[in-house]
Each structure stands twice: as structure tokens, then as C-alpha cells.
DOMAR-498742 format. One record per residue (C-alpha): residue number from 1; residue in three letters; x negated, y, z. Coordinates in steps of 0.05 Angstrom, whole numbers. Layout:
ATOM:seq:type:east:north:up
ATOM:NUM:ALA:X:Y:Z
...
END
This chain:
ATOM:seq:type:east:north:up
ATOM:1:MET:163:1595:-179
ATOM:2:THR:192:1662:-159
ATOM:3:LYS:213:1704:-220
ATOM:4:LYS:179:1772:-216
ATOM:5:LEU:232:1822:-236
ATOM:6:TYR:185:1881:-222
ATOM:7:LEU:143:1860:-282
ATOM:8:ASP:202:1867:-330
ATOM:9:ASP:228:1932:-300
ATOM:10:PRO:189:1968:-246
ATOM:11:TYR:245:2021:-243
ATOM:12:ARG:297:1971:-219
ATOM:13:LYS:316:1987:-147
ATOM:14:GLU:367:1932:-131
ATOM:15:PHE:376:1858:-147
ATOM:16:GLU:412:1795:-126
ATOM:17:ALA:379:1728:-114
ATOM:18:ASN:387:1658:-85
ATOM:19:VAL:348:1637:-24
ATOM:20:ILE:307:1575:-43
ATOM:21:ASP:269:1569:22
ATOM:22:SER:276:1601:91
ATOM:23:LYS:236:1588:154
ATOM:24:GLU:249:1632:214
ATOM:25:ASN:242:1703:187
ATOM:26:LYS:204:1684:123
ATOM:27:VAL:245:1680:59
ATOM:28:ILE:229:1656:-12
ATOM:29:LEU:277:1675:-68
ATOM:30:ASP:288:1650:-138
ATOM:31:GLN:274:1721:-163
ATOM:32:THR:254:1787:-133
ATOM:33:CYS:241:1861:-146
ATOM:34:PHE:194:1864:-86
ATOM:35:TYR:122:1872:-107
ATOM:36:PRO:74:1832:-62
ATOM:37:THR:9:1861:-36
ATOM:38:SER:-41:1847:-92
ATOM:39:GLY:-98:1879:-132
ATOM:40:GLY:-107:1936:-83
ATOM:41:GLN:-33:1957:-87
ATOM:42:PRO:8:1951:-23
ATOM:43:CYS:73:1913:-23
ATOM:44:ASP:143:1941:-31
ATOM:45:LEU:187:1949:30
ATOM:46:GLY:263:1953:35
ATOM:47:TYR:321:1908:55
ATOM:48:LEU:351:1840:42
ATOM:49:ASN:424:1837:62
ATOM:50:GLY:412:1898:106
ATOM:51:VAL:354:1866:143
ATOM:52:LYS:288:1904:139
ATOM:53:VAL:232:1874:97
ATOM:54:LEU:167:1883:136
ATOM:55:ASN:117:1851:89
ATOM:56:VAL:115:1816:21
ATOM:57:TYR:58:1770:0
ATOM:58:LYS:40:1714:-48
ATOM:59:ASP:37:1641:-28
ATOM:60:GLY:14:1604:-90
ATOM:61:ASP:68:1615:-144
ATOM:62:GLU:119:1638:-92
ATOM:63:ILE:131:1706:-62
ATOM:64:VAL:145:1708:13
ATOM:65:HIS:189:1762:44
ATOM:66:LEU:175:1773:118
ATOM:67:LEU:238:1801:151
ATOM:68:GLU:251:1837:216
ATOM:69:ASN:304:1784:234
ATOM:70:GLN:323:1715:208
ATOM:71:ILE:380:1712:157
ATOM:72:GLU:428:1653:148
ATOM:73:GLU:458:1671:80
ATOM:74:LYS:437:1632:18
ATOM:75:TYR:453:1690:-29
ATOM:76:VAL:422:1759:-18
ATOM:77:LYS:424:1829:-44
ATOM:78:GLY:357:1865:-43
ATOM:79:ILE:343:1940:-43
ATOM:80:ILE:272:1966:-49
ATOM:81:ASP:245:2030:-18
ATOM:82:TRP:243:2069:-83
ATOM:83:GLY:203:2127:-55
ATOM:84:ARG:147:2080:-34
ATOM:85:ARG:150:2041:-100
ATOM:86:PHE:146:2104:-143
ATOM:87:GLU:88:2133:-103
ATOM:88:ASN:50:2067:-113
ATOM:89:MET:65:2068:-187
ATOM:90:GLN:36:2139:-192
ATOM:91:GLN:-26:2119:-154
ATOM:92:HIS:-39:2055:-194
ATOM:93:THR:-29:2085:-263
ATOM:94:GLY:-69:2145:-241
ATOM:95:GLN:-126:2098:-222
ATOM:96:HIS:-125:2067:-291
ATOM:97:ILE:-133:2136:-322
ATOM:98:LEU:-188:2155:-273
ATOM:99:SER:-227:2090:-286
ATOM:100:GLN:-223:2097:-362
ATOM:101:SER:-243:2171:-356
ATOM:102:PHE:-308:2149:-324
ATOM:103:VAL:-320:2097:-379
ATOM:104:ILE:-307:2149:-434
ATOM:105:SER:-352:2200:-399
ATOM:106:PHE:-410:2155:-379
ATOM:107:GLY:-403:2090:-418
ATOM:108:LYS:-383:2018:-399
ATOM:109:LYS:-435:2017:-343
ATOM:110:ALA:-389:2064:-303
ATOM:111:TYR:-341:2007:-287
ATOM:112:SER:-294:2009:-227
ATOM:113:THR:-280:1959:-172
ATOM:114:SER:-249:1952:-102
ATOM:115:LEU:-185:1992:-111
ATOM:116:HIS:-148:2007:-46
ATOM:117:ILE:-82:2045:-47
ATOM:118:GLY:-72:2069:24
ATOM:119:GLU:-17:2105:63
ATOM:120:SER:-53:2172:63
ATOM:121:HIS:-108:2165:10
ATOM:122:ASN:-134:2117:-43
ATOM:123:LYS:-205:2091:-55
ATOM:124:ILE:-242:2062:-113
ATOM:125:ASP:-316:2047:-126
ATOM:126:ILE:-349:2069:-192
ATOM:127:PHE:-417:2041:-211
ATOM:128:GLY:-470:2095:-215
ATOM:129:LYS:-489:2161:-183
ATOM:130:TYR:-450:2224:-199
ATOM:131:THR:-456:2299:-185
ATOM:132:LYS:-400:2347:-166
ATOM:133:LYS:-401:2372:-238
ATOM:134:ASP:-393:2300:-264
ATOM:135:ILE:-334:2288:-218
ATOM:136:GLU:-299:2353:-240
ATOM:137:MET:-310:2335:-313
ATOM:138:VAL:-278:2266:-303
ATOM:139:GLU:-221:2296:-262
ATOM:140:ASN:-206:2346:-318
ATOM:141:LEU:-205:2291:-371
ATOM:142:ALA:-159:2248:-327
ATOM:143:ASN:-110:2306:-318
ATOM:144:ASP:-111:2322:-392
ATOM:145:ILE:-84:2251:-404
ATOM:146:VAL:-31:2262:-351
ATOM:147:PHE:-8:2329:-381
ATOM:148:GLU:-6:2299:-451
ATOM:149:ASN:50:2253:-425
ATOM:150:ARG:25:2192:-462
ATOM:151:LYS:67:2128:-463
ATOM:152:VAL:49:2071:-416
ATOM:153:LYS:68:2001:-442
ATOM:154:CYS:65:1935:-405
ATOM:155:TYR:67:1868:-442
ATOM:156:PHE:37:1798:-443
ATOM:157:ALA:-18:1777:-492
ATOM:158:GLU:-63:1716:-504
ATOM:159:ARG:-132:1725:-474
ATOM:160:GLU:-170:1707:-538
ATOM:161:GLU:-129:1755:-581
ATOM:162:ILE:-141:1816:-537
ATOM:163:LYS:-204:1806:-494
ATOM:164:ASP:-250:1846:-539
ATOM:165:ARG:-206:1908:-531
ATOM:166:LEU:-200:1906:-455
ATOM:167:ARG:-236:1953:-408
ATOM:168:LYS:-240:1896:-357
ATOM:169:ILE:-230:1821:-369
ATOM:170:PRO:-204:1778:-311
ATOM:171:GLU:-233:1708:-305
ATOM:172:GLY:-194:1643:-316
ATOM:173:ILE:-127:1671:-340
ATOM:174:LYS:-103:1652:-411
ATOM:175:LYS:-42:1696:-416
ATOM:176:LEU:-55:1766:-392
ATOM:177:ARG:-8:1821:-372
ATOM:178:ILE:-32:1884:-406
ATOM:179:VAL:-22:1956:-385
ATOM:180:GLU:-34:2002:-445
ATOM:181:ILE:-39:2077:-440
ATOM:182:GLU:-26:2101:-511
ATOM:183:GLY:-91:2116:-548
ATOM:184:PHE:-132:2117:-484
ATOM:185:ASP:-136:2053:-442
ATOM:186:LEU:-122:1979:-446
ATOM:187:THR:-131:1935:-385
ATOM:188:ALA:-104:1872:-353
ATOM:189:CYS:-63:1886:-291
ATOM:190:GLY:-5:1855:-252
ATOM:191:GLY:16:1920:-216
ATOM:192:THR:75:1967:-225
ATOM:193:HIS:65:2028:-269
ATOM:194:VAL:101:2091:-294
ATOM:195:ARG:130:2094:-365
ATOM:196:ASN:94:2159:-384
ATOM:197:THR:31:2191:-356
ATOM:198:GLY:68:2257:-343
ATOM:199:GLU:105:2221:-286
ATOM:200:ILE:39:2218:-248
ATOM:201:GLY:41:2294:-241
ATOM:202:LEU:-31:2305:-219
ATOM:203:ILE:-95:2266:-205
ATOM:204:LYS:-140:2297:-152
ATOM:205:ILE:-207:2270:-128
ATOM:206:THR:-211:2292:-56
ATOM:207:ASP:-279:2265:-37
ATOM:208:PHE:-338:2223:-62
ATOM:209:ILE:-396:2190:-27
ATOM:210:ARG:-454:2144:-48
ATOM:211:LYS:-446:2070:-29
ATOM:212:GLY:-508:2033:-51
ATOM:213:GLU:-506:2029:-127
ATOM:214:PHE:-434:2054:-129
ATOM:215:THR:-399:2120:-116
ATOM:216:ARG:-337:2114:-73
ATOM:217:LEU:-281:2161:-94
ATOM:218:GLU:-222:2182:-52
ATOM:219:PHE:-165:2206:-96
ATOM:220:LEU:-91:2223:-94
ATOM:221:CYS:-38:2224:-148
ATOM:222:GLY:31:2255:-155
ATOM:223:LEU:73:2260:-92
ATOM:224:LYS:14:2241:-48
ATOM:225:ALA:-27:2297:-78
ATOM:226:LEU:30:2345:-65
ATOM:227:LYS:37:2323:8
ATOM:228:ASP:-39:2331:17
ATOM:229:TYR:-36:2401:-14
ATOM:230:ARG:22:2422:31
ATOM:231:TYR:-15:2399:94
ATOM:232:LYS:-81:2432:74
ATOM:233:ASN:-47:2496:53
ATOM:234:TYR:-10:2499:120
ATOM:235:GLU:-75:2487:157
ATOM:236:PHE:-111:2540:115
ATOM:237:LYS:-58:2592:129
ATOM:238:ASN:-60:2574:203
ATOM:239:ALA:-136:2584:202
ATOM:240:VAL:-129:2650:166
ATOM:241:ASN:-80:2675:219
ATOM:242:LEU:-123:2650:277
ATOM:243:LEU:-188:2679:249
ATOM:244:ASN:-154:2741:221
ATOM:245:SER:-195:2733:157
ATOM:246:GLN:-188:2704:87
ATOM:247:ASN:-261:2684:87
ATOM:248:ILE:-255:2621:129
ATOM:249:SER:-325:2594:115
ATOM:250:GLU:-358:2659:137
ATOM:251:GLU:-317:2663:200
ATOM:252:ILE:-331:2590:219
ATOM:253:GLU:-406:2601:208
ATOM:254:LYS:-403:2662:253
ATOM:255:ILE:-366:2622:307
ATOM:256:GLN:-417:2565:302
ATOM:257:ASN:-475:2615:311
ATOM:258:GLU:-440:2646:371
ATOM:259:ARG:-429:2577:400
ATOM:260:LYS:-503:2560:392
ATOM:261:ASP:-522:2625:428
ATOM:262:LEU:-472:2609:484
ATOM:263:ILE:-500:2539:492
ATOM:264:LYS:-570:2568:499
ATOM:265:LYS:-546:2617:552
ATOM:266:ILE:-509:2562:590
ATOM:267:ARG:-571:2519:590
ATOM:268:ARG:-613:2576:617
ATOM:269:LEU:-562:2588:671
ATOM:270:GLU:-560:2513:687
ATOM:271:GLU:-636:2514:693
ATOM:272:ASP:-633:2573:741
ATOM:273:LEU:-578:2540:781
ATOM:274:SER:-617:2474:784
ATOM:275:ASP:-679:2511:809
ATOM:276:TYR:-637:2545:863
ATOM:277:GLU:-604:2479:883
ATOM:278:VAL:-672:2445:890
ATOM:279:SER:-700:2501:933
ATOM:280:GLU:-638:2499:978
ATOM:281:MET:-642:2423:985
ATOM:282:LEU:-715:2427:1003
ATOM:283:LYS:-700:2482:1054
ATOM:284:ASN:-644:2441:1086
ATOM:285:SER:-678:2372:1081
ATOM:286:GLU:-678:2322:1138
ATOM:287:LYS:-746:2314:1171
ATOM:288:ILE:-771:2243:1181
ATOM:289:GLY:-840:2249:1211
ATOM:290:LYS:-883:2286:1161
ATOM:291:TYR:-834:2272:1104
ATOM:292:LYS:-771:2306:1079
ATOM:293:LEU:-708:2266:1062
ATOM:294:ILE:-656:2295:1014
ATOM:295:MET:-589:2260:1004
ATOM:296:LYS:-531:2290:966
ATOM:297:VAL:-467:2264:933
ATOM:298:TYR:-437:2304:876
ATOM:299:LYS:-367:2296:851
ATOM:300:ASP:-390:2304:779
ATOM:301:ARG:-460:2330:763
ATOM:302:ASP:-517:2314:716
ATOM:303:ILE:-562:2286:770
ATOM:304:GLU:-611:2257:719
ATOM:305:SER:-637:2325:698
ATOM:306:LEU:-632:2351:769
ATOM:307:ILE:-675:2297:801
ATOM:308:LYS:-731:2311:750
ATOM:309:LYS:-739:2379:783
ATOM:310:PHE:-770:2346:844
ATOM:311:ASP:-845:2332:840
ATOM:312:GLN:-868:2343:913
ATOM:313:GLU:-912:2290:946
ATOM:314:ASP:-877:2290:1013
ATOM:315:ILE:-804:2281:994
ATOM:316:ILE:-753:2225:986
ATOM:317:VAL:-692:2244:944
ATOM:318:PHE:-627:2207:933
ATOM:319:LEU:-572:2238:890
ATOM:320:ALA:-505:2208:870
ATOM:321:ASN:-452:2222:818
ATOM:322:LYS:-386:2197:846
ATOM:323:LYS:-346:2205:782
ATOM:324:ASN:-392:2161:741
ATOM:325:GLY:-412:2115:799
ATOM:326:TYR:-487:2119:798
ATOM:327:ILE:-544:2136:846
ATOM:328:MET:-615:2161:830
ATOM:329:GLY:-676:2162:874
ATOM:330:PHE:-745:2195:871
ATOM:331:SER:-807:2193:915
ATOM:332:ARG:-883:2194:906
ATOM:333:ILE:-895:2164:975
ATOM:334:LYS:-935:2100:964
ATOM:335:GLU:-895:2060:1016
ATOM:336:ILE:-831:2073:978
ATOM:337:ASN:-817:2030:916
ATOM:338:MET:-757:2065:886
ATOM:339:GLY:-743:2011:833
ATOM:340:LYS:-740:1957:886
ATOM:341:ILE:-695:1999:930
ATOM:342:MET:-647:2013:872
ATOM:343:ARG:-641:1939:857
ATOM:344:GLU:-616:1930:929
ATOM:345:ILE:-569:1990:923
ATOM:346:GLY:-532:1962:862
ATOM:347:LYS:-493:1912:904
ATOM:348:PHE:-460:1967:945
ATOM:349:ILE:-427:1996:882
ATOM:350:ASP:-412:1930:847
ATOM:351:GLY:-467:1940:797
ATOM:352:SER:-542:1935:788
ATOM:353:GLY:-604:1978:791
ATOM:354:GLY:-678:1984:778
ATOM:355:GLY:-733:2031:757
ATOM:356:SER:-806:2048:769
ATOM:357:GLU:-842:2057:836
ATOM:358:ASN:-827:2132:836
ATOM:359:LEU:-760:2137:800
ATOM:360:GLY:-700:2090:802
ATOM:361:LYS:-626:2086:785
ATOM:362:ALA:-567:2043:804
ATOM:363:GLY:-498:2042:772
ATOM:364:GLY:-434:2006:785
ATOM:365:LYS:-358:2007:779
ATOM:366:ASN:-344:2019:853
ATOM:367:SER:-360:2092:868
ATOM:368:GLU:-327:2085:936
ATOM:369:GLY:-388:2044:957
ATOM:370:ILE:-434:2104:951
ATOM:371:GLU:-424:2125:1023
ATOM:372:ARG:-444:2056:1048
ATOM:373:ALA:-503:2056:1001
ATOM:374:PHE:-527:2123:1029
ATOM:375:ASN:-521:2097:1101
ATOM:376:PHE:-564:2037:1081
ATOM:377:LEU:-614:2082:1046
ATOM:378:ARG:-624:2127:1107
ATOM:379:LYS:-637:2066:1152
ATOM:380:GLU:-682:2033:1100
ATOM:381:VAL:-725:2095:1089
ATOM:382:LYS:-734:2106:1164
ATOM:383:LYS:-753:2033:1172
ATOM:384:ILE:-805:2037:1116
ATOM:385:ILE:-840:2101:1135
ATOM:386:SER:-835:2097:1211
END
């Protein structure tokens, strides 16, 4: 069994150990300061004999260190990434305070589950439905506990002796590791934690959404909260400079309204352009007996809305979009079955097609075949209606 040095002293940054098993770039030591991914907390990273540790995970009672390269030595010196460790300690202890703040505010029914400490933000689910006012009240209580700089103690205790005092009782474990926040919270946990709540610095709930019977919180603590504030403050100042206004919400609303008006104008212009295009195509159509044939290939055009502009009884229309590789056809002439024709056309563009008697569409991945398809269509139409 690997001795877990991080449980005795989470502030220890370096250690020495014997290699008890090594297979390729996976190493098991007799003792380690590296915390393995567990309980929603990500693993520690760092170095063993100067070789980068990429991942740390549990395998039964052992802790496996996945290295960047294989090492031959049987005795190693380990150094953990302290910045990452301390950030995770802030997040995890902060979560304990946040979870207990919900229980104190709303009772034991407001229990927490599914902790995830991520690279950029953390998540936890709290049973129940909460308003913005509720969230702010809990956040204020949590930060009061942080600013009071209460002691955080970690120790082992027998399950039967302490179970009635715990916020959450894990199943099937007789000897529990307890994390106690002085006069506030007592819970079983195997993670790494700060010594005093003041080291957390700040707890900020950044978002909350309903997830079935639970409310999912996104939150940040300490250094992560500071990084988030720096980024958002920079973005806010950028927006202020770009919009030349301190009232960002008002300016964005104004821009959105202007955008809506522009979209309406563009659509009206597109309608006018489509009407003009249709009239020009009708004027320049190819005569086949008493019918008119219109065939046009666009580099990139919304042919679907354009073909709907045609409703004449004596026309046959084929339009193609070369960028997206599809062809559309329309005709009300009873001898022309457009769906059947489009099924034939699909093979020219390495695709398929179909549709109704009057309106059809074929699409494929070979837009270079559109020219051959149009040659076939011209011959087929002349053959059908001649």
C-alpha cells in the first residue's frame, strides 16, 4: 500500500521514495505526496527525478504515477506543482464551506453532490430550487466564514463515534478521515485542504442553473476567482472603450435593436433582388416549344428560397449551388416528374435526390459534376416534352 504523505501534510512540496513497481512509464512508490484524482478533485502534477508527472490515479491500494518518460532509478525525489496543489486546496475547502452554507440556510435537504474541480471553473449540484436572492445569501454566509479565518483540522475517527455529527456519511468505511472547519462544518473527505479558511481568500458563485431536482452551481475560490476577475475586468474595460460608454447593457441592447433593423432591411433587399433575378431569368429563358427552360449555376446562393419564387405553368427551372453541391428543380408541367428526375441527377454529384412531382432536390459531395448534370437535364427535358 502506498503511504499517502499528502494526508499528513498537504503543504509538503517535496519528498523521497522507493520505487516498488515500474512498468514502462507507470511508477508505484512506497510513499508519495502526489494526490491522485479522486472525489472530484484533480490530481497533482510535478516531477519525479526531473521527469514530468502527467497523471496520478488510484489502482486499488496503490497510487500510480504516469510519467512523460520511463525512469530506471529505484530511488526517486518528487516535487509537486505547488501552485496547482494550493489552488485545488482552496477550491476543495471552499466547496465544503459552500455546501454547509446551504445546509445551514435551507436545512439538511439542501445536500450537495457531484463535485467537479475543473481547470477554469468548479461545479457542484445542490438539491432544491433556489433564487438569485437565495444564492447571494449563501454566498455571503460562505464568505463570512472565510473572512473569520477559522481553523481547518484533518484527522481520522471511528465511524460509529462520529457519524451522527457528520454532514455527509460515506458508505462502507469504518475509519473515516474527517475535515473539520472550526464551529461550522464536519465532513468525511480524503482531499487536500487549507489550514485556515482565510487562505481561501474568496468564494464566488459565478452561475447557477436548474438540473432536474438539483441546482447546479459554478463557483470559484481564491486564486481562480482572482484570475476570473482579472479576465472579466479586462474584457469589461475593453467593451467600455469600444462602445465609448460605461452603460454596457444599454449599448448592447441598442446594437441588438440596430442589428434587427438591418436584418429586416437586408431581407427586404434580398426579396427585391430575388424578384428582379426571377424576372431576368424568365426574360432570358431558353424556348423549348411552348415551354421555357431556365438553368443557372450559382457559386454560392440560397437557391431554395429563390426557386420558390417561380410559380408559372409553362416553365422548367433548374438552379444549382456549387459551393454546397446541390441542385433544385421546379416545374408544373404534367410530363415532368421533378422528384424522379432529381433521383437520377444525384449520381452525377456523388449523392442522392428526390422530391415531389413539382419540386425536387439533389445533393452530393462532388460539385464538379454539376455541369454534367445540367447537360443531362437539358437533353432529358427536351426528350420528355418534345
